[in-house]
C-alpha positions in Angstrom: 2.4 15.5 22.0 0.1 17.6 19.8 -2.2 16.4 17.5 -1.7 14.8 14.6 -0.9 16.7 11.5 -2.0 16.4 7.8 -0.2 16.9 4.6 -2.3 18.1 1.6 -2.1 18.5 -2.2 -5.0 20.8 -3.0 -3.8 21.9 -6.4 -1.6 20.3 -9.2 -0.3 22.1 -12.4 1.0 20.5 -15.6 3.0 22.2 -18.4 4.0 20.0 -21.4 7.4 19.2 -21.7 8.9 18.5 -25.2 12.0 16.0 -25.4 13.9 19.0 -26.9 13.1 21.1 -23.8 16.8 21.5 -22.2 15.6 22.6 -18.7 12.9 24.3 -16.5 13.4 26.5 -13.3 10.6 26.8 -10.9 10.9 29.8 -8.4 8.8 30.7 -5.4 7.7 34.4 -5.1 6.0 34.2 -1.9 2.4 35.0 -1.7 2.7 36.4 -5.3 3.0 32.9 -6.5 5.4 31.0 -8.6 7.5 31.6 -11.9 8.4 29.1 -14.1 11.0 29.5 -16.9 12.7 27.2 -19.9 14.9 27.7 -22.8 13.0 25.9 -25.6 14.4 24.5 -28.9 12.8 27.4 -30.9 14.6 29.9 -32.8 13.0 33.0 -34.5 14.9 34.1 -37.6 16.1 37.4 -37.1 15.3 37.6 -33.6 16.8 34.6 -31.8 16.3 32.1 -29.2 13.1 31.6 -27.2 12.4 31.2 -23.8 9.1 30.5 -22.3 8.2 32.2 -18.9 5.0 31.6 -17.0 3.7 33.1 -13.8 1.4 31.1 -11.6 -0.7 32.5 -8.7 -0.9 30.5 -5.1 -3.6 28.5 -6.4 -1.3 27.3 -9.5 -3.5 29.0 -11.9 -1.6 30.5 -14.9 -1.4 34.4 -14.4 0.4 34.8 -17.9 2.4 32.8 -20.0 4.8 34.6 -22.9 7.9 33.8 -24.8 10.7 36.0 -24.4 13.4 36.1 -27.4 17.0 36.5 -26.8 19.7 37.1 -29.5 21.5 34.0 -30.1 25.0 35.5 -29.4 24.2 35.5 -25.7 24.3 32.8 -23.1 22.7 32.7 -19.8 25.0 33.3 -16.7 22.5 33.6 -13.7 19.1 34.6 -12.6 17.5 36.0 -9.7 14.1 36.5 -8.2 13.6 39.5 -6.3 10.8 42.2 -5.4 8.3 40.9 -7.7 10.7 40.5 -10.7 12.5 38.1 -12.3 16.0 38.7 -13.7 17.8 36.8 -16.4 21.5 37.7 -17.0 23.0 36.6 -20.5 26.4 37.1 -21.2 27.7 37.8 -25.0 30.1 34.9 -25.9 32.1 32.9 -23.3 34.6 35.4 -22.7 34.9 37.1 -19.2 35.5 40.3 -20.7 32.2 40.4 -22.3 28.8 42.6 -22.4 25.9 41.6 -20.7 22.1 41.4 -21.5 19.7 41.8 -18.6 16.1 40.9 -18.8 13.7 41.9 -16.0 10.4 40.6 -16.1 7.4 41.6 -13.7 5.7 38.6 -11.9 2.6 40.1 -11.7 2.1 42.0 -14.9 4.4 40.0 -17.1 6.0 43.6 -18.5 9.4 43.0 -20.1 12.1 45.2 -19.7 15.5 44.8 -21.5 19.1 46.4 -20.6 22.2 46.3 -22.8 25.2 46.4 -20.0 28.7 47.3 -21.4 31.6 45.4 -19.5 35.1 46.5 -19.6 36.5 44.0 -16.9 37.4 40.6 -17.2 35.0 39.4 -14.1 34.9 35.6 -13.5 31.3 36.1 -12.1 30.7 34.1 -8.6 27.9 35.8 -6.9 24.8 38.0 -7.6 22.1 39.9 -5.5 19.7 42.9 -6.2 19.3 46.1 -4.3 16.5 48.2 -4.9 17.2 49.2 -8.6 20.8 48.0 -8.7 22.3 44.6 -9.8 25.3 43.9 -7.5 27.8 41.4 -9.1 30.8 39.8 -7.0 33.6 37.6 -8.6 37.2 37.8 -9.4 39.4 39.7 -11.6 42.9 37.9 -11.9 42.2 36.2 -8.5 41.2 39.2 -6.9 37.7 39.6 -5.6 36.1 42.4 -6.9 32.2 43.9 -6.7 30.6 45.8 -9.5 27.2 47.4 -9.8 25.0 47.9 -12.4 21.8 50.5 -12.0 18.8 49.6 -14.2 18.7 52.1 -17.1 22.5 53.0 -17.4 24.8 51.4 -19.9 27.8 50.0 -18.3 29.1 48.4 -14.9 30.7 50.3 -12.4 33.7 49.1 -10.1 32.5 49.0 -6.1 35.3 50.7 -4.5 37.1 48.7 -1.7 40.4 46.7 -1.3 40.2 43.2 -1.4 43.0 41.0 -1.0 44.6 38.7 -3.9 43.7 35.3 -3.8 41.2 35.9 -1.1 37.6 34.1 -1.4 34.1 35.8 -1.6 32.2 33.5 0.7 29.0 35.5 0.6 27.2 38.5 -0.7 23.6 39.3 0.4 21.2 42.4 0.3 19.6 43.7 3.9 16.4 45.3 4.3 17.3 48.7 4.7 18.8 49.2 1.2 22.4 48.0 2.2 24.3 44.7 1.4 26.9 42.5 2.8 29.9 41.2 1.5 32.0 38.6 3.1 35.5 37.5 2.4 37.8 34.7 3.6 41.6 36.3 3.5 45.0 35.5 4.9 47.9 37.1 6.5 50.8 36.2 8.2 48.6 35.1 11.3 46.5 33.1 9.6 43.0 33.0 7.6 40.2 35.3 8.6 37.1 36.5 7.6 36.2 40.2 7.0 32.8 41.8 6.9 32.0 44.5 4.8 28.5 46.3 4.7 27.8 48.6 1.9 25.4 51.5 1.5 22.8 51.8 -1.4 25.3 54.2 -3.2 28.3 51.7 -2.7 29.9 53.3 0.4 31.5 51.1 3.0 29.5 52.0 6.2 31.0 48.9 8.1 34.0 46.9 8.1 35.2 44.2 10.7 37.8 41.5 10.8 36.8 38.1 12.5 39.2 35.5 13.5 38.7 32.1 14.7 39.9 30.8 17.7 43.3 28.8 17.8 43.4 26.6 14.7 40.1 26.5 13.6 39.3 26.8 9.7 36.5 28.5 8.1 34.7 26.2 5.8 31.7 28.3 5.0 30.1 31.6 6.1 26.7 33.3 5.8 25.6 36.7 7.1 22.5 37.8 8.5 20.5 41.0 8.1 19.9 43.4 11.0 19.0 42.1 14.3 18.8 44.7 17.3 21.3 46.8 15.2 23.7 43.8 14.8 24.8 41.5 11.9 25.8 37.9 12.7 27.8 35.7 10.8 27.6 31.7 10.9 29.2 28.8 9.1 31.2 25.8 9.8 34.5 25.2 11.1 37.1 22.3 11.0 40.8 21.5 12.1 43.3 23.9 10.3 44.1 21.6 7.4 41.0 19.3 7.1 38.1 19.7 4.8 35.8 18.3 7.3 33.8 20.1 9.6 33.8 19.8 13.4 31.0 22.2 14.1 29.1 25.4 13.9 30.5 28.9 14.7 28.3 31.9 15.4 29.8 35.6 15.7 27.9 38.8 16.6 29.8 41.1 14.7 30.4 44.5 16.8 32.0 47.7 15.8 35.5 48.2 15.9 36.6 48.9 19.7 34.1 46.3 20.9 34.8 42.7 21.2 32.5 40.3 18.9 30.6 37.8 20.5 31.6 34.4 19.4 30.3 31.1 19.9 31.6 27.5 18.8 29.2 24.7 18.7 31.1 21.0 18.1 28.7 18.3 16.7 29.2 16.8 20.1 26.7 19.5 21.7 23.7 18.5 19.8 21.3 15.8 21.3 20.3 14.7 17.6 23.3 14.8 15.4 24.1 11.1 15.7 20.7 10.2 14.9 21.5 9.2 11.3 23.7 6.5 12.4 22.7 2.8 13.2 21.5 2.8 16.8 24.5 0.7 18.2 27.0 3.2 16.5 25.1 6.2 17.6 25.1 4.7 21.2 29.0 4.3 21.0 29.4 8.0 19.8 27.0 9.2 22.4 29.0 7.3 25.1 32.6 8.6 23.9 31.0 12.2 24.2 29.8 11.5 27.5 33.3 10.3 29.0 35.2 13.2 27.0 33.0 16.0 28.8 33.3 14.1 32.2 37.1 14.0 31.8 36.8 17.6 30.9 37.9 17.4 27.4 36.4 18.3 23.9 35.1 15.2 21.8 36.0 16.3 18.1 33.9 14.6 15.5 34.3 15.3 11.7 31.8 15.4 9.2 30.6 17.2 5.7 28.1 19.6 6.4 26.1 21.7 3.9 24.7 25.0 5.7 21.3 26.2 4.2 20.2 30.0 4.5 19.8 31.3 8.0 15.7 32.3 9.1 15.2 34.7 12.0 12.3 33.1 14.3 11.8 36.5 16.2 13.6 35.2 19.1 16.8 33.4 17.7 18.1 32.2 14.6 16.9 28.9 12.9 19.7 27.4 11.3 19.5 24.2 9.0 22.0 22.1 7.4 22.8 18.6 5.9 25.3 15.9 6.1 26.6 14.4 3.1 29.3 12.6 1.7 31.0 13.4 -1.5 31.7 10.6 -4.0 35.1 10.7 -6.2 34.4 7.5 -8.0 30.5 8.1 -9.0 29.5 5.2 -10.9 26.7 5.4 -13.6 23.4 5.0 -12.0 19.9 6.6 -11.6 20.6 9.9 -9.6 17.5 11.2 -7.1 16.0 14.6 -7.3 17.0 18.1 -6.2 19.5 18.6 -9.5 18.0 21.9 -10.6 16.3 22.9 -7.4 18.9 25.2 -5.5 20.1 28.6 -6.1 23.3 28.6 -8.2 24.8 30.3 -11.6 24.6 28.5 -14.7 27.5 27.8 -17.4 30.4 25.9 -18.4 32.5 27.6 -15.8 29.6 28.0 -13.2 30.6 28.8 -9.9 28.5 28.3 -6.5 26.4 31.2 -5.6 24.9 31.7 -2.3 22.5 34.6 -3.2 19.3 33.5 -5.3 20.7 32.7 -8.9 20.0 29.0 -10.0 21.6 26.2 -12.0 24.3 23.7 -11.8 27.3 24.7 -10.0 30.8 23.9 -8.9 30.9 23.8 -4.9 32.3 26.5 -2.9 36.2 26.5 -3.4 36.4 26.4 0.4 35.2 22.7 0.5 37.8 21.5 -1.5 35.4 19.5 -4.0 36.4 20.1 -7.5 37.0 16.7 -8.2 33.8 15.2 -6.7 31.4 13.8 -9.4 28.5 12.5 -6.8 27.2 13.5 -3.3 25.3 11.2 -1.0 22.9 12.8 1.7 22.3 11.1 5.4 20.3 13.6 7.3 19.4 17.2 7.9 19.9 18.9 10.9 18.0 21.9 12.5 18.6 23.9 15.2 17.8 27.4 17.1 20.3 29.6 18.4 19.6 32.6 20.5 20.7 36.1 19.8 24.2 35.6 21.1 24.8 32.1 19.9 23.7 30.0 22.6 22.0 26.5 21.5 18.3 26.3 22.2 17.4 23.2 20.8 18.0 20.7 17.8 16.7 18.0 16.0 17.4 15.9 12.9 15.8 14.4 9.8 17.2 11.2 8.3 17.5 11.3 4.3 17.1 8.0 2.8 18.9 7.0 -0.7 19.5 10.4 -2.0 22.3 11.1 -4.4 22.8 14.3 -6.8 25.6 15.3 -9.0 26.2 18.6 -7.8 25.9 19.6 -4.3 22.4 20.8 -3.5 20.1 21.6 -0.5 17.7 18.4 -0.5 15.6 19.2 2.8 13.7 22.3 2.7 12.6 23.7 6.0 9.7 26.3 6.9 8.5 28.0 9.8 4.9 27.4 10.8 3.7 29.3 14.2 5.6 27.2 16.9 6.4 24.3 14.4 9.2 23.7 11.8 8.1 21.9 8.6 10.7 19.6 6.6 10.0 18.0 3.3 12.1 16.5 0.5 11.3 14.6 -2.9 12.4 10.9 -3.2 11.2 9.6 -6.6 7.3 9.6 -6.3 6.9 10.4 -2.7 7.3 13.2 -0.5 9.0 12.6 2.7 8.4 14.8 5.6 8.8 15.5 9.2 7.0 18.1 11.5 8.7 19.2 14.9 8.4 21.5 17.7 11.6 22.4 18.9 13.4 19.0 19.7 9.9 17.4 20.1 8.7 15.1 17.0 5.5 15.8 16.0 5.1 13.6 12.9 7.0 11.8 10.4 6.2 10.1 7.2 5.7 10.1 3.6 2.9 10.4 1.1 2.5 9.8 -2.6 2.6 12.6 -5.2 -1.1 13.7 -6.0 -1.9 13.4 -9.7 -4.5 15.5 -11.9 -6.8 12.5 -13.0 -8.1 9.7 -11.2 -6.8 7.1 -13.9 -3.6 8.9 -14.3 -0.6 6.2 -13.7 3.1 7.5 -13.5 5.1 5.6 -16.2 8.3 7.4 -15.5 9.9 10.1 -13.4 13.0 11.7 -14.6 15.6 11.4 -12.2 17.7 14.2 -11.1 15.1 16.9 -11.6 12.8 18.1 -8.9 12.4 19.3 -5.3 10.4 19.8 -2.5 10.6 23.7 -1.5 9.3 26.1 1.0 7.0 28.7 -0.3 5.6 30.5 2.6 4.1 30.2 5.9 3.0 26.5 6.1 3.1 26.0 2.2 5.6 24.4 0.3 5.3 23.0 -3.3 7.1 20.1 -4.8 7.9 19.9 -8.7 9.4 17.4 -11.2 9.0 15.6 -14.5 6.4 12.8 -15.4 5.5 10.6 -18.1 2.0 9.8 -17.5 -0.6 7.4 -19.0 -4.1 7.5 -18.7 -6.8 4.9 -20.1 -10.0 6.8 -19.4 -10.4 8.0 -23.0 -12.5 11.1 -23.6 -10.7 14.5 -23.7 -8.0 13.4 -21.4 -4.6 12.4 -23.6 -3.7 8.8 -23.1 0.1 9.8 -22.8 1.5 12.9 -21.7 5.3 14.4 -20.6 4.7 17.1 -18.3 6.7 19.4 -15.9 4.4 19.1 -12.6 3.8 21.4 -9.7 1.8 20.2 -6.8 0.9 22.7 -3.7 1.8 21.2 -0.4 0.1 22.2 2.8 1.0 21.1 6.2 -2.0 21.5 8.4 
């Protein structure tokens, strides 16, 4: 086993949190640093509502801190951080057929640009991504999937051509590295449900289109596309039985041009060495014994669970896939909720819909997962695995999640690659739980207290339901949340302070 690793917190940043502040968002921008933005309670007469935006470098030092005023008639709908810019998308009023106002802010220089966008389509917004100088919006017009684009500097949205079946679902929208973008829809015909992958050029022309059908009666529960690897795009997601909302495994498809056969792999949970690790040892042993007996008899062992799939990462030789086993609650009792309420990518608003791009705020779960009535979620473990370029399982591992509950379905454990290791972390109250693995070998697992700014600082209250431990770049994470702190040292140090805190976290 490799030498023991260390988890260091060399920097901490604090920003005053007023009782009237509605929310903060903390977004990673790789080696460019972090961006914080928040709605304040300030209103400037004749101008509008005041938003505060802060840019930090990788040492958590303020690069700039400025206010952005937005007309009160606009409400925020989504945001994204891409190519050194923060994008804040506002909509006039609450009607789907309303105009938009886009604010673009440079991460490094703080330059603010504004764009008023005319909209003549009654679009129920669900997905968003940025491709060069275009904003790509996905959503529904009278239940039919629709794509629209906006070129920065123009005055209106344009409909992207392409036939979409009524009452089908957009399940993924993402940009590629070569100025193209993918959209994946789940559609249905007389033979059953199937996925359709479309790849568009920067000019919104369809470059590639292919149907992907599941084997037998398998039902798609989630889908994510990858960028190009050796000229191919892959799809991965979870599948279950035809009429079940529970996943039975993960599928992986290398999508080939028309006339060539797709490469499809199905990985039932029973194929994983560590999927049952979160169970009590006695139950885990019984499950593994059932798997062994079924395999010996030549039959498949079908185990079902709820699984939240994260983004897919390319390792250089395969695909790193992570996910979380969770349980929805439909009778959620009023009690303190743990972290990660505002930490993952979502749209914002009363009619918010989940987004798998990089827009953030509270969301409703994907309609494929049939969780509309759920009002709480419990998490059991994170699973992580590497698949080969053709979908073969190379290794798998797991990380138990202790006593975490959220009000919306969120990513709790964040995962980052560092040379030949994989680092995992999540926030639990005032502790950071972590695990370091090397393929299926466990290097180290433990927890550390959140470091404070001054020696005599004492945490008096942690605001539940807000904050997260997030992968930043390489071996670096950051952890953020809200603290009420007391300090009796005296002098220039405030005796009491309410703060948004950000701690830099380095796996060494």
